Phi, psi and omega in degrees: 000146184255132174263117191277325179212118183220152172226160179293137185273136173261075191291122177278144179285151179303150181281076179217151178215170179249135177276185184297341180264007175081011181271146178288137173237121180252140180256130178237135180235150178186197181238136176225117181061031179082000181248132179294134182235148177225127181230154174247136182242122184279333182259118183294346178270357178299145183302337178272351191293334183258010182302315180237041183281069178088171182295146179248166174288152178237124185238128176256128178235165179155171182293164177307131175084008183283346177105018181303314184295318179295319179294319178299319179298321179291322178297313181291328177297326180279316184238099186280008170288338180284142170245128189259135170240131172258111188300319180299321179293323177294323177297315178300319179295315181297319184275338182073022178204165181291164180297315176302322179292321178299312182295319180294320183279325190237343180092168184291328181296317177299317180299315181295324177294319178293323178298320178299316179297321179292323176302315180298315182293314182295320183291335183252008186293325183225166178269071182088173180060028174263125179256119186247120175267099187272148178292162182298336182259018183294340178267009188243138165229177180245137177280184185295341179263004179085010179270149180292143176216164179293136183263094176298318188293320181287321178295317178296322179296319180291328182271002179304143179062029174084017179304142183252128185252129178244128178261117175271099187270115178240154176296143185297324178298322177298315180298318180300318179295322184291324187263356183303127176078011180275108183286347179277357180246105181292155177301136182280336183204148177274348185239326183263145178283164178299321179298316179298320181293317180294323177296323178290322184280338187307312178295336178286321174300315180297320180296322182284338192279144168268341182208135182240131176246125176277108182280358177087179183252305180202165181294337182266359182271115182288328182281320180229070180295147180296128181270133179295148183295328178296320178291321177300313180300319180298316181291323176300314182293319178303314180295315183299311181302323183289314186286334179261355177074031178252155177263147175292164177301151180282065183228148171270141180172199188294335179302319181286333182278328180053056181239000000 
């Protein structure tokens, strides 16, 4: 397997300590009724004991052109503990050909099976701090008739070991503008339009997500203004650090400004 972009990990130790009697104590943090709660668990096998048991993988999903790759670059630029995998690039490496060539030679079912294998490899490559830039169809598999369906297996593979999935939700018109004329993206269907496909997939992205960010519609839309990618990255990181119980790097920068 090929690692496309990596940095040395500053692996934080799990939030656990031993009391005077030598028993493991795990700390779990979360929200209950809108109030932050902190509990200590003396038994490491307790169901809460692994809530914040060290850093988890972070996975970005969303439709073609939503900005996952740009947001991932900003996240890794701020926190270099992350190692980034771009699933589409890993698929190309595994197959030895471009994505359009894979689809033309073998069809979408073969591609989805290969995508599943790559999801498994990327999610288990490191012990946390893996940032995964997932393809637009990562929530999709094909049924026996070749129709798209929700992919339980790929989502479960990405969430293995507590991986956290973030859905970058963009307006479909925005996605259409972003992908227009891109020859590296093969047609998703011979019969359905891109808009129809995105409308069908939208609830699947939401179903897979642990956190959803509304990226807005356009800069001129007062109700849903377009959110800058730097701000999206900042909000993703704020949420991630909180749910996994990790602290951000000791640096001043755009994360604190949230602009």
